[in-house]
MOPAC internal coordinates of N, CA, C and O (Angstrom, degrees):
PM7 1SCF
backbone

  N    0.0000 0     0.00 0     0.00 0    0    0    0
  C    1.5008 1     0.00 0     0.00 0    1    0    0
  C    1.5167 1   106.11 1     0.00 0    2    1    0
  O    1.2310 1   121.77 1   -35.44 1    3    2    1
  N    1.2707 1   114.21 1   144.56 1    3    2    1
  C    1.5127 1   122.59 1  -178.55 1    5    3    2
  C    1.4966 1   111.36 1  -115.29 1    6    5    3
  O    1.2310 1   119.40 1   -50.30 1    7    6    5
  N    1.3363 1   118.74 1   129.70 1    7    6    5
  C    1.4207 1   120.41 1   174.93 1    9    7    6
  C    1.4801 1   107.96 1  -121.10 1   10    9    7
  O    1.2310 1   120.81 1   -46.77 1   11   10    9
  N    1.3972 1   116.06 1   133.23 1   11   10    9
  C    1.4787 1   122.23 1   178.14 1   13   11   10
  C    1.4857 1   113.33 1  -110.18 1   14   13   11
  O    1.2310 1   121.24 1   -36.98 1   15   14   13
  N    1.3494 1   115.24 1   143.02 1   15   14   13
  C    1.4647 1   123.18 1   179.22 1   17   15   14
  C    1.5696 1   108.06 1  -135.22 1   18   17   15
  O    1.2310 1   121.99 1   -54.71 1   19   18   17
  N    1.2702 1   113.80 1   125.29 1   19   18   17
  C    1.4916 1   120.18 1   176.41 1   21   19   18
  C    1.4440 1   108.22 1  -101.95 1   22   21   19
  O    1.2310 1   121.13 1   -52.39 1   23   22   21
  N    1.4168 1   115.44 1   127.61 1   23   22   21
  C    1.4035 1   122.30 1   172.24 1   25   23   22
  C    1.4616 1   115.58 1  -127.15 1   26   25   23
  O    1.2310 1   118.89 1   -19.11 1   27   26   25
  N    1.2839 1   119.72 1   160.89 1   27   26   25
  C    1.5139 1   121.82 1   173.54 1   29   27   26
  C    1.5513 1   105.89 1  -149.33 1   30   29   27
  O    1.2310 1   119.83 1     9.14 1   31   30   29
  N    1.2750 1   117.92 1  -170.86 1   31   30   29
  C    1.4604 1   127.34 1   179.83 1   33   31   30
  C    1.4211 1   116.10 1   148.80 1   34   33   31
  O    1.2310 1   119.04 1   -34.28 1   35   34   33
  N    1.3735 1   119.43 1   145.72 1   35   34   33
  C    1.3759 1   119.10 1   177.09 1   37   35   34
  C    1.4267 1   119.46 1  -104.77 1   38   37   35
  O    1.2310 1   121.81 1  -179.21 1   39   38   37
  N    1.3333 1   114.15 1     0.79 1   39   38   37
  C    1.5338 1   116.90 1   173.84 1   41   39   38
  C    1.5234 1   107.16 1  -128.28 1   42   41   39
  O    1.2310 1   122.19 1   -11.94 1   43   42   41
  N    1.2406 1   113.42 1   168.06 1   43   42   41
  C    1.5153 1   119.71 1  -179.96 1   45   43   42
  C    1.5612 1   108.68 1   -60.06 1   46   45   43
  O    1.2310 1   121.22 1   130.70 1   47   46   45
  N    1.2746 1   115.26 1   -49.30 1   47   46   45
  C    1.5322 1   120.31 1  -178.23 1   49   47   46
  C    1.4555 1   108.09 1   -56.50 1   50   49   47
  O    1.2310 1   121.42 1   130.31 1   51   50   49
  N    1.3884 1   114.89 1   -49.69 1   51   50   49
  C    1.5123 1   114.64 1  -176.19 1   53   51   50
  C    1.5413 1   111.67 1   -65.25 1   54   53   51
  O    1.2310 1   118.13 1   144.75 1   55   54   53
  N    1.3338 1   121.16 1   -35.25 1   55   54   53
  C    1.3930 1   115.46 1   177.77 1   57   55   54
  C    1.4976 1   115.48 1   -72.67 1   58   57   55
  O    1.2310 1   120.52 1   143.01 1   59   58   57
  N    1.3212 1   116.62 1   -36.99 1   59   58   57
  C    1.4774 1   122.27 1   173.09 1   61   59   58
  C    1.6262 1   109.64 1   -57.84 1   62   61   59
  O    1.2310 1   120.48 1   130.59 1   63   62   61
  N    1.3216 1   116.69 1   -49.41 1   63   62   61
  C    1.4728 1   123.86 1   179.42 1   65   63   62
  C    1.4745 1   111.42 1   -59.59 1   66   65   63
  O    1.2310 1   121.11 1   140.31 1   67   66   65
  N    1.3977 1   115.47 1   -39.69 1   67   66   65
  C    1.3845 1   118.88 1   178.86 1   69   67   66
  C    1.6187 1   114.10 1   -65.50 1   70   69   67
  O    1.2310 1   122.66 1   136.93 1   71   70   69
  N    1.3333 1   112.52 1   -43.07 1   71   70   69
  C    1.4761 1   122.97 1   178.43 1   73   71   70
  C    1.5064 1   105.53 1   -60.28 1   74   73   71
  O    1.2310 1   119.43 1   128.73 1   75   74   73
  N    1.3894 1   118.70 1   -51.27 1   75   74   73
  C    1.4903 1   126.21 1  -174.40 1   77   75   74
  C    1.4777 1   106.27 1   -62.20 1   78   77   75
  O    1.2310 1   116.58 1   135.97 1   79   78   77
  N    1.2708 1   124.11 1   -44.03 1   79   78   77
  C    1.4261 1   123.99 1  -177.99 1   81   79   78
  C    1.5409 1   108.02 1   -68.88 1   82   81   79
  O    1.2310 1   120.85 1   128.62 1   83   82   81
  N    1.3063 1   115.99 1   -51.38 1   83   82   81
  C    1.5298 1   117.42 1  -175.01 1   85   83   82
  C    1.5613 1   113.41 1   -53.40 1   86   85   83
  O    1.2310 1   123.71 1   133.70 1   87   86   85
  N    1.4094 1   110.49 1   -46.30 1   87   86   85
  C    1.4606 1   116.80 1  -178.79 1   89   87   86
  C    1.4776 1   115.17 1   -88.60 1   90   89   87
  O    1.2310 1   120.27 1  -175.14 1   91   90   89
  N    1.2756 1   117.09 1     4.86 1   91   90   89
  C    1.5020 1   123.87 1   178.03 1   93   91   90
  C    1.5975 1   111.74 1    54.83 1   94   93   91
  O    1.2310 1   122.90 1  -129.49 1   95   94   93
  N    1.3692 1   112.05 1    50.51 1   95   94   93
  C    1.4336 1   117.12 1   177.93 1   97   95   94
  C    1.4863 1   111.32 1   -53.90 1   98   97   95
  O    1.2310 1   120.41 1   -24.10 1   99   98   97
  N    1.3439 1   116.82 1   155.90 1   99   98   97
  C    1.4534 1   119.20 1   174.75 1  101   99   98
  C    1.4514 1   113.16 1   -66.81 1  102  101   99
  O    1.2310 1   117.45 1   -18.61 1  103  102  101
  N    1.3303 1   122.47 1   161.39 1  103  102  101
  C    1.3900 1   123.80 1  -174.91 1  105  103  102
  C    1.5653 1   111.03 1   -66.80 1  106  105  103
  O    1.2310 1   117.89 1   162.74 1  107  106  105
  N    1.2796 1   121.62 1   -17.26 1  107  106  105
  C    1.4422 1   125.63 1  -179.14 1  109  107  106
  C    1.4527 1   114.74 1   -80.15 1  110  109  107
  O    1.2310 1   119.53 1   177.49 1  111  110  109
  N    1.3352 1   118.51 1    -2.51 1  111  110  109
  C    1.4659 1   122.93 1   178.04 1  113  111  110
  C    1.4929 1   112.13 1   -55.38 1  114  113  111
  O    1.2310 1   120.83 1   -56.46 1  115  114  113
  N    1.3438 1   116.03 1   123.54 1  115  114  113
  C    1.4554 1   122.03 1  -172.14 1  117  115  114
  C    1.4749 1   120.67 1   -86.63 1  118  117  115
  O    1.2310 1   119.68 1  -179.45 1  119  118  117
  N    1.4119 1   118.21 1     0.55 1  119  118  117
  C    1.5511 1   121.37 1  -174.70 1  121  119  118
  C    1.5180 1   116.65 1    48.88 1  122  121  119
  O    1.2310 1   122.42 1  -132.63 1  123  122  121
  N    1.2995 1   112.96 1    47.37 1  123  122  121
  C    1.4467 1   120.01 1   169.97 1  125  123  122
  C    1.4712 1   105.17 1  -137.11 1  126  125  123
  O    1.2310 1   118.17 1   -11.55 1  127  126  125
  N    1.3242 1   121.10 1   168.45 1  127  126  125
  C    1.4874 1   128.72 1  -179.14 1  129  127  126
  C    1.5091 1   113.92 1   -59.14 1  130  129  127
  O    1.2310 1   120.23 1   137.29 1  131  130  129
  N    1.3310 1   117.17 1   -42.71 1  131  130  129
  C    1.4675 1   114.44 1   178.25 1  133  131  130
  C    1.5252 1   116.06 1   -68.13 1  134  133  131
  O    1.2310 1   121.03 1   141.12 1  135  134  133
  N    1.3117 1   115.63 1   -38.88 1  135  134  133
  C    1.4377 1   122.70 1   174.56 1  137  135  134
  C    1.5019 1   111.56 1   -64.07 1  138  137  135
  O    1.2310 1   119.52 1   139.24 1  139  138  137
  N    1.3003 1   118.52 1   -40.76 1  139  138  137
  C    1.5572 1   123.56 1   173.13 1  141  139  138
  C    1.5286 1   109.42 1   -55.37 1  142  141  139
  O    1.2310 1   120.77 1   130.07 1  143  142  141
  N    1.3390 1   116.13 1   -49.93 1  143  142  141
  C    1.4274 1   115.17 1  -174.96 1  145  143  142
  C    1.5954 1   111.50 1   -70.75 1  146  145  143
  O    1.2310 1   121.60 1   144.21 1  147  146  145
  N    1.3325 1   114.53 1   -35.79 1  147  146  145
  C    1.4666 1   116.04 1   173.68 1  149  147  146
  C    1.5051 1   113.54 1   -54.90 1  150  149  147
  O    1.2310 1   123.04 1   127.44 1  151  150  149
  N    1.1826 1   111.78 1   -52.56 1  151  150  149
  C    1.5534 1   120.09 1  -177.74 1  153  151  150
  C    1.5679 1   109.76 1   -61.82 1  154  153  151
  O    1.2310 1   120.81 1   136.59 1  155  154  153
  N    1.2816 1   116.06 1   -43.41 1  155  154  153
  C    1.4920 1   118.94 1  -177.70 1  157  155  154
  C    1.4470 1   112.57 1   -68.43 1  158  157  155
  O    1.2310 1   118.51 1   150.81 1  159  158  157
  N    1.3442 1   120.45 1   -29.19 1  159  158  157
  C    1.4164 1   120.74 1   179.26 1  161  159  158
  C    1.5243 1   111.75 1   -97.26 1  162  161  159
  O    1.2310 1   118.00 1  -165.49 1  163  162  161
  N    1.2771 1   121.42 1    14.51 1  163  162  161
  C    1.4745 1   123.88 1   175.09 1  165  163  162
  C    1.5782 1   105.29 1  -111.36 1  166  165  163
  O    1.2310 1   118.24 1   109.31 1  167  166  165
  N    1.3309 1   120.96 1   -70.69 1  167  166  165
  C    1.3902 1   128.41 1  -172.25 1  169  167  166
  C    1.6046 1   117.87 1    44.47 1  170  169  167
  O    1.2310 1   121.59 1  -154.70 1  171  170  169
  N    1.2694 1   114.57 1    25.30 1  171  170  169
  C    1.4402 1   122.36 1   178.76 1  173  171  170
  C    1.5251 1   115.94 1   -61.13 1  174  173  171
  O    1.2310 1   120.22 1   158.95 1  175  174  173
  N    1.3951 1   117.18 1   -21.05 1  175  174  173
  C    1.3928 1   121.17 1   178.29 1  177  175  174
  C    1.5397 1   114.36 1   -84.81 1  178  177  175
  O    1.2310 1   120.15 1   172.72 1  179  178  177
  N    1.3470 1   117.32 1    -7.28 1  179  178  177
  C    1.4414 1   123.38 1   178.67 1  181  179  178
  C    1.4145 1   114.18 1   -96.20 1  182  181  179
  O    1.2310 1   119.91 1   -27.58 1  183  182  181
  N    1.3289 1   117.78 1   152.42 1  183  182  181
  C    1.5427 1   120.19 1  -178.04 1  185  183  182
  C    1.5187 1   108.77 1   -63.51 1  186  185  183
  O    1.2310 1   119.45 1   -25.85 1  187  186  185
  N    1.2909 1   118.65 1   154.15 1  187  186  185
  C    1.5409 1   126.84 1   175.40 1  189  187  186
  C    1.5158 1   108.35 1   -51.73 1  190  189  187
  O    1.2310 1   120.93 1   -40.99 1  191  190  189
  N    1.2161 1   115.83 1   139.01 1  191  190  189
  C    1.5165 1   123.78 1   172.53 1  193  191  190
  C    1.5277 1   111.63 1   133.65 1  194  193  191
  O    1.2310 1   124.80 1     1.19 1  195  194  193
  N    1.3532 1   108.40 1  -178.81 1  195  194  193
  C    1.5560 1   114.46 1   177.52 1  197  195  194
  C    1.5621 1   111.84 1   -82.75 1  198  197  195
  O    1.2310 1   120.84 1   -50.45 1  199  198  197
  N    1.3251 1   115.99 1   129.55 1  199  198  197
  C    1.3549 1   123.85 1   178.61 1  201  199  198
  C    1.5617 1   109.19 1  -108.34 1  202  201  199
  O    1.2310 1   118.53 1   -76.14 1  203  202  201
  N    1.2583 1   120.42 1   103.86 1  203  202  201
  C    1.4258 1   124.67 1  -174.15 1  205  203  202
  C    1.5099 1   110.61 1   -96.03 1  206  205  203
  O    1.2310 1   121.62 1   -66.45 1  207  206  205
  N    1.3420 1   114.51 1   113.55 1  207  206  205
  C    1.4842 1   121.54 1   173.81 1  209  207  206
  C    1.4412 1   112.19 1   -93.65 1  210  209  207
  O    1.2310 1   120.96 1   -64.26 1  211  210  209
  N    1.3589 1   115.76 1   115.74 1  211  210  209
  C    1.4756 1   122.62 1  -174.79 1  213  211  210
  C    1.4511 1   108.11 1  -102.37 1  214  213  211
  O    1.2310 1   115.86 1   -69.94 1  215  214  213
  N    1.3072 1   125.46 1   110.06 1  215  214  213
  C    1.4339 1   127.61 1  -175.58 1  217  215  214
  C    1.5656 1   104.66 1   -93.74 1  218  217  215
  O    1.2310 1   123.06 1   -79.29 1  219  218  217
  N    1.3633 1   111.74 1   100.71 1  219  218  217
  C    1.4442 1   122.92 1  -179.76 1  221  219  218
  C    1.5457 1   107.76 1   -78.63 1  222  221  219
  O    1.2310 1   117.05 1   -45.19 1  223  222  221
  N    1.3268 1   123.21 1   134.81 1  223  222  221
  C    1.3919 1   130.26 1   179.58 1  225  223  222
  C    1.5264 1   114.80 1    49.23 1  226  225  223
  O    1.2310 1   120.00 1  -123.81 1  227  226  225
  N    1.3619 1   117.61 1    56.19 1  227  226  225
  C    1.5025 1   122.21 1   175.40 1  229  227  226
  C    1.4524 1   110.53 1   -59.72 1  230  229  227
  O    1.2310 1   117.27 1   157.90 1  231  230  229
  N    1.2639 1   122.79 1   -22.10 1  231  230  229
  C    1.4194 1   127.39 1  -179.23 1  233  231  230
  C    1.5841 1   111.57 1   -60.46 1  234  233  231
  O    1.2310 1   120.38 1   151.92 1  235  234  233
  N    1.3260 1   116.88 1   -28.08 1  235  234  233
  C    1.4631 1   120.85 1  -177.89 1  237  235  234
  C    1.6155 1   108.71 1   -58.90 1  238  237  235
  O    1.2310 1   122.35 1   134.92 1  239  238  237
  N    1.3647 1   113.10 1   -45.08 1  239  238  237
  C    1.4466 1   114.38 1  -179.20 1  241  239  238
  C    1.6173 1   109.45 1   -82.58 1  242  241  239
  O    1.2310 1   118.85 1   145.61 1  243  242  241
  N    1.2425 1   119.79 1   -34.39 1  243  242  241
  C    1.4376 1   124.44 1   176.32 1  245  243  242
  C    1.5324 1   112.98 1   -57.23 1  246  245  243
  O    1.2310 1   121.11 1   141.41 1  247  246  245
  N    1.4142 1   115.47 1   -38.59 1  247  246  245
  C    1.4538 1   121.48 1  -179.55 1  249  247  246
  C    1.4712 1   110.17 1   -75.54 1  250  249  247
  O    1.2310 1   117.59 1   150.21 1  251  250  249
  N    1.2908 1   122.19 1   -29.79 1  251  250  249
  C    1.4723 1   123.49 1  -177.07 1  253  251  250
  C    1.5343 1   112.89 1   -95.26 1  254  253  251
  O    1.2310 1   121.30 1   149.19 1  255  254  253
  N    1.3151 1   115.12 1   -30.81 1  255  254  253
  C    1.4802 1   116.63 1  -179.58 1  257  255  254
  C    1.5186 1   106.30 1  -154.87 1  258  257  255
  O    1.2310 1   121.90 1   -86.64 1  259  258  257
  N    1.3473 1   113.97 1    93.36 1  259  258  257
  C    1.4140 1   119.93 1  -171.62 1  261  259  258
  C    1.5847 1   108.58 1   -69.83 1  262  261  259
  O    1.2310 1   120.28 1   146.81 1  263  262  261
  N    1.3631 1   117.07 1   -33.19 1  263  262  261
  C    1.4459 1   120.77 1   179.64 1  265  263  262
  C    1.5246 1   112.01 1   -63.05 1  266  265  263
  O    1.2310 1   120.24 1   137.52 1  267  266  265
  N    1.3519 1   117.15 1   -42.48 1  267  266  265
  C    1.4057 1   123.44 1  -176.02 1  269  267  266
  C    1.6473 1   105.02 1   -71.17 1  270  269  267
  O    1.2310 1   122.17 1   138.62 1  271  270  269
  N    1.2796 1   113.45 1   -41.38 1  271  270  269
  C    1.4583 1   116.05 1   176.98 1  273  271  270
  C    1.5563 1   110.87 1   -54.49 1  274  273  271
  O    1.2310 1   122.32 1   126.22 1  275  274  273
  N    1.2690 1   113.16 1   -53.78 1  275  274  273
  C    1.4897 1   117.71 1  -178.92 1  277  275  274
  C    1.4723 1   112.72 1   -58.63 1  278  277  275
  O    1.2310 1   119.69 1   142.59 1  279  278  277
  N    1.3983 1   118.21 1   -37.41 1  279  278  277
  C    1.4086 1   120.22 1  -176.01 1  281  279  278
  C    1.5412 1   108.52 1   -73.07 1  282  281  279
  O    1.2310 1   117.01 1   138.68 1  283  282  281
  N    1.2293 1   123.29 1   -41.32 1  283  282  281
  C    1.4462 1   127.62 1   175.13 1  285  283  282
  C    1.5056 1   111.47 1   -61.52 1  286  285  283
  O    1.2310 1   121.72 1   128.87 1  287  286  285
  N    1.3850 1   114.31 1   -51.13 1  287  286  285
  C    1.5047 1   117.92 1   179.36 1  289  287  286
  C    1.5077 1   108.91 1   -58.69 1  290  289  287
  O    1.2310 1   117.40 1   137.53 1  291  290  289
  N    1.3186 1   122.55 1   -42.47 1  291  290  289
  C    1.4280 1   123.88 1   175.90 1  293  291  290
  C    1.5202 1   113.64 1   -58.10 1  294  293  291
  O    1.2310 1   120.49 1   133.49 1  295  294  293
  N    1.3196 1   116.67 1   -46.51 1  295  294  293
  C    1.4704 1   120.19 1  -177.27 1  297  295  294
  C    1.5497 1   107.21 1   -64.02 1  298  297  295
  O    1.2310 1   119.95 1   137.21 1  299  298  297
  N    1.3544 1   117.71 1   -42.79 1  299  298  297
  C    1.4822 1   118.86 1   174.53 1  301  299  298
  C    1.4804 1   115.40 1   -56.95 1  302  301  299
  O    1.2310 1   120.74 1   131.95 1  303  302  301
  N    1.4194 1   116.20 1   -48.05 1  303  302  301
  C    1.5250 1   120.79 1   178.29 1  305  303  302
  C    1.5361 1   108.84 1   -59.70 1  306  305  303
  O    1.2310 1   121.69 1   133.21 1  307  306  305
  N    1.3655 1   114.37 1   -46.79 1  307  306  305
  C    1.4985 1   118.21 1  -177.07 1  309  307  306
  C    1.5667 1   109.54 1   -61.52 1  310  309  307
  O    1.2310 1   117.95 1   137.05 1  311  310  309
  N    1.2306 1   121.51 1   -42.95 1  311  310  309
  C    1.4338 1   128.83 1  -179.46 1  313  311  310
  C    1.5126 1   108.17 1   -61.46 1  314  313  311
  O    1.2310 1   119.80 1   133.28 1  315  314  313
  N    1.2495 1   117.98 1   -46.72 1  315  314  313
  C    1.4644 1   119.85 1   179.24 1  317  315  314
  C    1.6047 1   113.19 1   -64.51 1  318  317  315
  O    1.2310 1   123.13 1   138.52 1  319  318  317
  N    1.3433 1   111.61 1   -41.48 1  319  318  317
  C    1.4609 1   120.41 1   178.17 1  321  319  318
  C    1.5070 1   111.67 1   -64.11 1  322  321  319
  O    1.2310 1   119.10 1   139.49 1  323  322  321
  N    1.3107 1   119.32 1   -40.51 1  323  322  321
  C    1.3722 1   123.94 1  -175.00 1  325  323  322
  C    1.5216 1   111.80 1   -83.01 1  326  325  323
  O    1.2310 1   119.52 1   150.72 1  327  326  325
  N    1.2927 1   118.52 1   -29.28 1  327  326  325
  C    1.4526 1   121.32 1   175.95 1  329  327  326
  C    1.4413 1   115.51 1    74.65 1  330  329  327
  O    1.2310 1   120.59 1     4.52 1  331  330  329
  N    1.3366 1   116.47 1  -175.48 1  331  330  329
  C    1.4518 1   123.17 1   178.51 1  333  331  330
  C    1.5839 1   108.01 1  -119.70 1  334  333  331
  O    1.2310 1   119.56 1   -13.13 1  335  334  333
  N    1.2398 1   118.44 1   166.87 1  335  334  333
  C    1.4407 1   120.69 1   178.41 1  337  335  334
  C    1.5337 1   112.03 1   -96.64 1  338  337  335
  O    1.2310 1   118.35 1   178.09 1  339  338  337
  N    1.3373 1   120.76 1    -1.91 1  339  338  337
  C    1.3991 1   122.10 1   178.54 1  341  339  338
  C    1.5279 1   116.36 1  -110.79 1  342  341  339
  O    1.2310 1   121.05 1    19.90 1  343  342  341
  N    1.2824 1   115.60 1  -160.10 1  343  342  341
  C    1.4275 1   119.71 1  -178.73 1  345  343  342
  C    1.4790 1   120.11 1   -80.08 1  346  345  343
  O    1.2310 1   122.14 1   164.11 1  347  346  345
  N    1.4116 1   113.51 1   -15.89 1  347  346  345
  C    1.5214 1   122.52 1   178.20 1  349  347  346
  C    1.4376 1   104.53 1   -91.76 1  350  349  347
  O    1.2310 1   119.15 1   -49.28 1  351  350  349
  N    1.3109 1   119.22 1   130.72 1  351  350  349
  C    1.4411 1   124.74 1   173.02 1  353  351  350
  C    1.4592 1   117.18 1  -135.83 1  354  353  351
  O    1.2310 1   120.06 1   -29.77 1  355  354  353
  N    1.3063 1   117.49 1   150.23 1  355  354  353
  C    1.5672 1   120.99 1  -170.19 1  357  355  354
  C    1.5276 1   108.81 1  -100.86 1  358  357  355
  O    1.2310 1   123.04 1   -36.61 1  359  358  357
  N    1.3390 1   111.77 1   143.39 1  359  358  357
  C    1.4922 1   124.03 1   164.31 1  361  359  358
  C    1.5828 1   108.58 1  -132.09 1  362  361  359
  O    1.2310 1   121.50 1   -30.11 1  363  362  361
  N    1.3207 1   114.74 1   149.89 1  363  362  361
  C    1.4293 1   119.34 1  -172.15 1  365  363  362
  C    1.5252 1   108.98 1  -129.86 1  366  365  363
  O    1.2310 1   119.13 1   -44.09 1  367  366  365
  N    1.2998 1   119.26 1   135.91 1  367  366  365
  C    1.4387 1   122.83 1   173.71 1  369  367  366
  C    1.5063 1   104.81 1  -127.56 1  370  369  367
  O    1.2310 1   121.15 1   -42.31 1  371  370  369
  N    1.2905 1   115.41 1   137.69 1  371  370  369
  C    1.5149 1   119.46 1   172.44 1  373  371  370
  C    1.5513 1   102.05 1  -112.64 1  374  373  371
  O    1.2310 1   124.34 1   -54.04 1  375  374  373
  N    1.3615 1   109.28 1   125.96 1  375  374  373
  C    1.4890 1   114.38 1   178.32 1  377  375  374
  C    1.5046 1   110.89 1   -87.70 1  378  377  375
  O    1.2310 1   122.22 1   -34.55 1  379  378  377
  N    1.2839 1   113.36 1   145.45 1  379  378  377
  C    1.4915 1   116.02 1  -178.65 1  381  379  378
  C    1.5465 1   109.66 1   -72.30 1  382  381  379
  O    1.2310 1   121.54 1   -35.94 1  383  382  381
  N    1.3413 1   114.66 1   144.06 1  383  382  381
  C    1.4858 1   118.49 1  -174.12 1  385  383  382
  C    1.5243 1   108.23 1   -78.47 1  386  385  383
  O    1.2310 1   120.10 1   180.00 1  387  386  385

């Protein structure tokens, strides 16, 4: 089964909050890059299947804070590459602005 979640945001905090909300991160999520990676490579609280995170308008963050954009994009790519140990797994799509 495939589940899709569309997120956006113009600040680092907004993007992380959108990801956390969409993927129903646990309450202990720490809103930093390490915590983001840890949650993205676990996903044990989600049902089995592909969970597709669609980042709508990523340019909003890239235009205001290119360093933060690069860091979040890297964490997303690393989490997809490293995968999860369970039946729920992550895919990410960045939509063109």
